[in-house]
PDB file as gemmi writes it, atoms N, CA and C in Angstrom:
CRYST1    1.000    1.000    1.000  90.00  90.00  90.00 P 1                      
ATOM      1  N   UNK A   1       0.854  -1.166  -0.002  1.00  0.00           N  
ATOM      2  CA  UNK A   1      -0.045  -0.016  -0.049  1.00  0.00           C  
ATOM      3  C   UNK A   1       0.838   1.225  -0.001  1.00  0.00           C  
ATOM      4  N   UNK A   2       0.659   2.148  -0.944  1.00  0.00           N  
ATOM      5  CA  UNK A   2       1.344   3.347  -1.079  1.00  0.00           C  
ATOM      6  C   UNK A   2       1.133   4.308   0.142  1.00  0.00           C  
ATOM      7  N   UNK A   3       2.148   4.944   0.571  1.00  0.00           N  
ATOM      8  CA  UNK A   3       1.936   5.915   1.700  1.00  0.00           C  
ATOM      9  C   UNK A   3       2.036   7.353   1.265  1.00  0.00           C  
ATOM     10  N   UNK A   4       2.042   7.679  -0.040  1.00  0.00           N  
ATOM     11  CA  UNK A   4       1.982   8.957  -0.438  1.00  0.00           C  
ATOM     12  C   UNK A   4       0.745   9.274  -1.310  1.00  0.00           C  
ATOM     13  N   UNK A   5       0.435  10.488  -1.330  1.00  0.00           N  
ATOM     14  CA  UNK A   5      -0.781  11.006  -2.039  1.00  0.00           C  
ATOM     15  C   UNK A   5      -0.505  12.332  -2.610  1.00  0.00           C  
ATOM     16  N   UNK A   6      -1.088  12.493  -3.821  1.00  0.00           N  
ATOM     17  CA  UNK A   6      -0.915  13.858  -4.416  1.00  0.00           C  
ATOM     18  C   UNK A   6      -2.034  14.797  -3.759  1.00  0.00           C  
ATOM     19  N   UNK A   7      -1.734  16.003  -3.397  1.00  0.00           N  
ATOM     20  CA  UNK A   7      -2.631  16.855  -2.790  1.00  0.00           C  
ATOM     21  C   UNK A   7      -2.542  18.240  -3.473  1.00  0.00           C  
ATOM     22  N   UNK A   8      -3.477  19.066  -3.246  1.00  0.00           N  
ATOM     23  CA  UNK A   8      -3.494  20.445  -3.677  1.00  0.00           C  
ATOM     24  C   UNK A   8      -3.698  21.312  -2.339  1.00  0.00           C  
ATOM     25  N   UNK A   9      -2.701  22.163  -2.086  1.00  0.00           N  
ATOM     26  CA  UNK A   9      -2.814  22.934  -0.810  1.00  0.00           C  
ATOM     27  C   UNK A   9      -3.352  24.308  -1.359  1.00  0.00           C  
ATOM     28  N   UNK A  10      -4.126  24.958  -0.493  1.00  0.00           N  
ATOM     29  CA  UNK A  10      -4.726  26.283  -0.825  1.00  0.00           C  
ATOM     30  C   UNK A  10      -4.365  27.154   0.406  1.00  0.00           C  
ATOM     31  N   UNK A  11      -4.374  28.462   0.130  1.00  0.00           N  
ATOM     32  CA  UNK A  11      -4.177  29.492   1.148  1.00  0.00           C  
ATOM     33  C   UNK A  11      -5.366  30.281   1.306  1.00  0.00           C  
ATOM     34  N   UNK A  12      -5.856  30.474   2.544  1.00  0.00           N  
ATOM     35  CA  UNK A  12      -6.994  31.365   2.835  1.00  0.00           C  
ATOM     36  C   UNK A  12      -6.627  32.375   3.885  1.00  0.00           C  
ATOM     37  N   UNK A  13      -7.233  33.577   3.733  1.00  0.00           N  
ATOM     38  CA  UNK A  13      -6.875  34.573   4.654  1.00  0.00           C  
ATOM     39  C   UNK A  13      -8.212  35.253   5.154  1.00  0.00           C  
ATOM     40  N   UNK A  14      -8.454  35.193   6.520  1.00  0.00           N  
ATOM     41  CA  UNK A  14      -9.542  35.874   7.084  1.00  0.00           C  
ATOM     42  C   UNK A  14      -9.169  37.227   7.570  1.00  0.00           C  
ATOM     43  N   UNK A  15      -9.705  38.208   7.031  1.00  0.00           N  
ATOM     44  CA  UNK A  15      -9.386  39.614   7.356  1.00  0.00           C  
ATOM     45  C   UNK A  15     -10.612  40.113   8.113  1.00  0.00           C  
ATOM     46  N   UNK A  16     -10.383  40.506   9.397  1.00  0.00           N  
ATOM     47  CA  UNK A  16     -11.549  40.864  10.199  1.00  0.00           C  
ATOM     48  C   UNK A  16     -11.106  42.231  10.897  1.00  0.00           C  
ATOM     49  N   UNK A  17     -12.155  43.091  11.071  1.00  0.00           N  
ATOM     50  CA  UNK A  17     -11.897  44.378  11.847  1.00  0.00           C  
ATOM     51  C   UNK A  17     -12.308  44.159  13.307  1.00  0.00           C  
ATOM     52  N   UNK A  18     -12.292  45.122  14.095  1.00  0.00           N  
ATOM     53  CA  UNK A  18     -12.671  45.035  15.509  1.00  0.00           C  
ATOM     54  C   UNK A  18     -14.138  45.019  15.806  1.00  0.00           C  
ATOM     55  N   UNK A  19     -14.905  45.190  14.677  1.00  0.00           N  
ATOM     56  CA  UNK A  19     -16.386  45.123  14.789  1.00  0.00           C  
ATOM     57  C   UNK A  19     -16.893  43.757  14.362  1.00  0.00           C  
ATOM     58  N   UNK A  20     -16.032  42.787  14.009  1.00  0.00           N  
ATOM     59  CA  UNK A  20     -16.390  41.503  13.594  1.00  0.00           C  
ATOM     60  C   UNK A  20     -16.747  41.406  12.141  1.00  0.00           C  
ATOM     61  N   UNK A  21     -16.533  42.445  11.352  1.00  0.00           N  
ATOM     62  CA  UNK A  21     -16.847  42.343   9.882  1.00  0.00           C  
ATOM     63  C   UNK A  21     -15.519  41.700   9.256  1.00  0.00           C  
ATOM     64  N   UNK A  22     -15.790  40.932   8.153  1.00  0.00           N  
ATOM     65  CA  UNK A  22     -14.703  40.289   7.536  1.00  0.00           C  
ATOM     66  C   UNK A  22     -14.932  40.425   5.960  1.00  0.00           C  
ATOM     67  N   UNK A  23     -13.875  40.215   5.307  1.00  0.00           N  
ATOM     68  CA  UNK A  23     -13.810  40.257   3.768  1.00  0.00           C  
ATOM     69  C   UNK A  23     -14.270  38.836   3.248  1.00  0.00           C  
ATOM     70  N   UNK A  24     -15.215  38.821   2.353  1.00  0.00           N  
ATOM     71  CA  UNK A  24     -15.711  37.556   1.770  1.00  0.00           C  
ATOM     72  C   UNK A  24     -15.854  37.890   0.250  1.00  0.00           C  
ATOM     73  N   UNK A  25     -15.366  36.959  -0.582  1.00  0.00           N  
ATOM     74  CA  UNK A  25     -15.496  37.095  -2.100  1.00  0.00           C  
ATOM     75  C   UNK A  25     -16.672  36.266  -2.520  1.00  0.00           C  
ATOM     76  N   UNK A  26     -17.612  36.863  -3.157  1.00  0.00           N  
ATOM     77  CA  UNK A  26     -18.698  36.255  -3.783  1.00  0.00           C  
ATOM     78  C   UNK A  26     -18.395  36.051  -5.294  1.00  0.00           C  
ATOM     79  N   UNK A  27     -18.187  34.761  -5.635  1.00  0.00           N  
ATOM     80  CA  UNK A  27     -17.736  34.351  -7.066  1.00  0.00           C  
ATOM     81  C   UNK A  27     -18.939  34.153  -7.941  1.00  0.00           C  
ATOM     82  N   UNK A  28     -18.972  34.846  -9.047  1.00  0.00           N  
ATOM     83  CA  UNK A  28     -20.050  34.745  -9.919  1.00  0.00           C  
ATOM     84  C   UNK A  28     -19.882  33.598 -10.975  1.00  0.00           C  
ATOM     85  N   UNK A  29     -20.843  32.713 -11.183  1.00  0.00           N  
ATOM     86  CA  UNK A  29     -20.638  31.630 -12.108  1.00  0.00           C  
ATOM     87  C   UNK A  29     -20.481  32.119 -13.592  1.00  0.00           C  
ATOM     88  N   UNK A  30     -20.756  33.337 -13.942  1.00  0.00           N  
ATOM     89  CA  UNK A  30     -20.461  33.864 -15.243  1.00  0.00           C  
ATOM     90  C   UNK A  30     -18.992  34.161 -15.465  1.00  0.00           C  
ATOM     91  N   UNK A  31     -18.290  34.423 -14.369  1.00  0.00           N  
ATOM     92  CA  UNK A  31     -16.904  34.839 -14.453  1.00  0.00           C  
ATOM     93  C   UNK A  31     -15.866  33.799 -14.051  1.00  0.00           C  
ATOM     94  N   UNK A  32     -16.212  32.814 -13.242  1.00  0.00           N  
ATOM     95  CA  UNK A  32     -15.354  31.904 -12.640  1.00  0.00           C  
ATOM     96  C   UNK A  32     -15.682  30.448 -12.949  1.00  0.00           C  
ATOM     97  N   UNK A  33     -14.759  29.594 -12.943  1.00  0.00           N  
ATOM     98  CA  UNK A  33     -15.002  28.062 -13.177  1.00  0.00           C  
ATOM     99  C   UNK A  33     -15.797  27.500 -11.964  1.00  0.00           C  
ATOM    100  N   UNK A  34     -15.631  27.989 -10.795  1.00  0.00           N  
ATOM    101  CA  UNK A  34     -16.430  27.538  -9.653  1.00  0.00           C  
ATOM    102  C   UNK A  34     -17.031  28.771  -9.076  1.00  0.00           C  
ATOM    103  N   UNK A  35     -18.208  28.674  -8.472  1.00  0.00           N  
ATOM    104  CA  UNK A  35     -18.815  29.882  -7.893  1.00  0.00           C  
ATOM    105  C   UNK A  35     -19.243  29.691  -6.418  1.00  0.00           C  
ATOM    106  N   UNK A  36     -19.535  30.755  -5.714  1.00  0.00           N  
ATOM    107  CA  UNK A  36     -19.957  30.719  -4.347  1.00  0.00           C  
ATOM    108  C   UNK A  36     -19.251  31.608  -3.550  1.00  0.00           C  
ATOM    109  N   UNK A  37     -19.339  31.481  -2.262  1.00  0.00           N  
ATOM    110  CA  UNK A  37     -18.648  32.401  -1.206  1.00  0.00           C  
ATOM    111  C   UNK A  37     -17.276  31.857  -0.974  1.00  0.00           C  
ATOM    112  N   UNK A  38     -16.293  32.696  -0.848  1.00  0.00           N  
ATOM    113  CA  UNK A  38     -14.917  32.210  -0.542  1.00  0.00           C  
ATOM    114  C   UNK A  38     -14.215  33.225   0.264  1.00  0.00           C  
ATOM    115  N   UNK A  39     -13.272  32.835   1.065  1.00  0.00           N  
ATOM    116  CA  UNK A  39     -12.282  33.772   1.667  1.00  0.00           C  
ATOM    117  C   UNK A  39     -11.203  34.017   0.702  1.00  0.00           C  
ATOM    118  N   UNK A  40     -10.711  35.236   0.635  1.00  0.00           N  
ATOM    119  CA  UNK A  40      -9.559  35.560  -0.342  1.00  0.00           C  
ATOM    120  C   UNK A  40      -8.357  34.771   0.115  1.00  0.00           C  
ATOM    121  N   UNK A  41      -7.503  34.561  -0.890  1.00  0.00           N  
ATOM    122  CA  UNK A  41      -6.167  33.880  -0.485  1.00  0.00           C  
ATOM    123  C   UNK A  41      -5.299  33.955  -1.680  1.00  0.00           C  
ATOM    124  N   UNK A  42      -4.093  33.421  -1.561  1.00  0.00           N  
ATOM    125  CA  UNK A  42      -3.146  33.454  -2.719  1.00  0.00           C  
ATOM    126  C   UNK A  42      -2.614  34.884  -2.905  1.00  0.00           C  
ATOM    127  N   UNK A  43      -2.821  35.439  -4.079  1.00  0.00           N  
ATOM    128  CA  UNK A  43      -2.116  36.725  -4.420  1.00  0.00           C  
ATOM    129  C   UNK A  43      -3.191  37.827  -4.226  1.00  0.00           C  
ATOM    130  N   UNK A  44      -3.984  37.771  -3.234  1.00  0.00           N  
ATOM    131  CA  UNK A  44      -5.006  38.748  -2.906  1.00  0.00           C  
ATOM    132  C   UNK A  44      -4.323  40.010  -2.292  1.00  0.00           C  
ATOM    133  N   UNK A  45      -4.669  41.135  -2.799  1.00  0.00           N  
ATOM    134  CA  UNK A  45      -4.232  42.403  -2.206  1.00  0.00           C  
ATOM    135  C   UNK A  45      -5.366  43.185  -1.642  1.00  0.00           C  
ATOM    136  N   UNK A  46      -5.323  43.461  -0.330  1.00  0.00           N  
ATOM    137  CA  UNK A  46      -6.383  44.164   0.258  1.00  0.00           C  
ATOM    138  C   UNK A  46      -5.866  45.524   0.704  1.00  0.00           C  
ATOM    139  N   UNK A  47      -6.683  46.536   0.390  1.00  0.00           N  
ATOM    140  CA  UNK A  47      -6.327  47.930   0.703  1.00  0.00           C  
ATOM    141  C   UNK A  47      -7.330  48.303   1.867  1.00  0.00           C  
ATOM    142  N   UNK A  48      -6.812  48.630   3.082  1.00  0.00           N  
ATOM    143  CA  UNK A  48      -7.657  49.096   4.117  1.00  0.00           C  
ATOM    144  C   UNK A  48      -7.816  50.613   4.035  1.00  0.00           C  
ATOM    145  N   UNK A  49      -9.000  51.011   4.233  1.00  0.00           N  
ATOM    146  CA  UNK A  49      -9.273  52.416   4.233  1.00  0.00           C  
ATOM    147  C   UNK A  49      -9.969  52.840   5.504  1.00  0.00           C  
ATOM    148  N   UNK A  50     -10.156  54.113   5.740  1.00  0.00           N  
ATOM    149  CA  UNK A  50     -10.820  54.644   6.920  1.00  0.00           C  
ATOM    150  C   UNK A  50     -12.323  54.702   6.761  1.00  0.00           C  
ATOM    151  N   UNK A  51     -12.732  54.160   5.547  1.00  0.00           N  
ATOM    152  CA  UNK A  51     -14.224  54.337   5.251  1.00  0.00           C  
ATOM    153  C   UNK A  51     -15.081  53.404   6.057  1.00  0.00           C  
TER     154      UNK A  51                                                      
END                                                                             
């Protein structure tokens, strides 16, 4: 029996402020191969503002 397996590792980042709000990406099926709600990850750049 083999003891190794191929896997795909992903990176997720939960960005939350002091009020409990967090960043969530809603992926549209018209634009992406898979759709739904996701936490940003990978090469995501987030700009925090005072808004």
